[in-house]
C-alpha positions as CSV (number, residue, x, y, z in Angstrom):
1,M,83.1,110.1,169.5
2,V,83.7,111.8,166.1
3,A,80.3,113.6,166.5
4,V,81.3,115.1,169.7
5,A,84.7,116.2,168.3
6,K,82.6,117.9,165.3
7,A,80.4,119.7,167.7
8,C,83.2,120.8,169.8
9,V,85.3,122.2,166.7
10,A,82.2,123.9,165.4
11,G,81.1,125.5,168.7
12,L,84.9,126.6,169.4
13,R,85.1,127.9,165.9
14,T,81.9,129.9,166.2
15,G,83.0,131.4,169.7
16,L,86.4,132.6,168.2
17,L,84.8,134.0,165.2
18,A,82.4,135.8,167.3
19,A,85.2,137.2,169.5
20,L,87.1,138.2,166.3
21,L,84.3,140.1,165.0
22,A,83.6,141.9,168.4
23,W,87.3,142.8,168.6
24,I,87.3,144.3,165.1
25,A,84.0,146.3,165.8
26,A,85.5,147.5,169.2
27,A,88.8,148.8,167.6
28,P,87.5,152.3,166.2
29,V,85.5,153.0,169.4
30,L,88.4,152.2,171.6
31,W,90.9,154.3,169.5
32,I,88.4,157.3,170.2
33,L,88.2,156.5,173.9
34,R,91.8,156.1,174.3
35,D,92.3,159.6,172.9
36,G,89.7,161.1,175.4
37,L,86.6,163.0,175.1
38,G,86.0,166.8,175.9
39,P,88.3,169.5,176.0
40,D,91.1,167.5,177.6
41,A,91.3,165.2,174.6
42,V,94.5,164.3,173.2
43,D,95.0,163.8,169.4
44,T,97.1,160.8,168.4
45,A,98.1,160.7,164.8
46,G,101.2,159.7,162.8
47,G,103.1,156.4,162.1
48,R,103.9,155.9,165.8
49,A,100.4,155.9,166.9
50,L,99.3,153.7,164.1
51,G,102.2,151.3,164.6
52,R,101.2,151.0,168.4
53,F,97.5,150.5,167.5
54,A,98.4,147.9,165.0
55,V,100.6,146.0,167.7
56,V,97.9,146.3,170.5
57,W,94.7,145.5,168.3
58,G,96.3,143.5,165.3
59,L,98.4,141.0,167.0
60,P,95.3,139.7,169.0
61,A,93.2,139.9,166.0
62,L,95.7,137.8,164.0
63,A,95.7,135.1,166.9
64,F,91.9,135.0,166.5
65,G,92.2,134.8,162.8
66,V,94.7,132.0,162.8
67,S,92.8,130.1,165.5
68,V,89.6,130.3,163.3
69,L,91.4,129.2,160.3
70,G,92.9,126.3,162.0
71,L,89.6,125.3,163.4
72,T,88.2,125.6,159.8
73,L,90.6,123.1,158.4
74,A,90.1,120.9,161.4
75,Q,86.4,120.9,160.7
76,R,86.9,120.2,156.9
77,K,89.3,117.4,157.9
78,L,86.5,115.9,160.1
79,G,83.9,115.9,157.1
80,S,81.5,118.4,158.5
81,D,80.3,121.4,156.6
82,V,82.3,124.4,157.6
83,L,79.2,126.9,157.9
84,T,76.7,124.6,159.9
85,G,78.9,121.8,161.5
86,I,76.4,119.4,160.0
87,D,78.2,116.1,158.7
88,V,78.7,116.2,154.9
89,A,77.5,112.7,154.4
90,T,74.2,113.7,156.1
91,I,73.7,116.5,153.7
92,E,74.4,114.4,150.7
93,A,72.0,111.7,151.8
94,T,69.3,114.3,152.5
95,R,69.6,115.8,148.9
96,R,69.4,112.2,147.4
97,G,66.2,111.8,149.2
């Protein structure tokens, strides 16, 4: 049962981390597309535009980040390696031979 929980937490964490990275990578492109392309493009600048961008893109990124952090802590509590999701005891037994 614990192995299933470890696998679920590792998979969910990986998925949320991928979503966070995609969200961060898409932000500059979507800023450009929001302004428009071509002769009818509207230039957005200033504090108001930056604040709006931070709210629209920053709050979901913060939610993803907090979720990934929570799952990382849960993964450590379950005793699995954060990067691989493999049980720490299995890693230690493999090192000892």
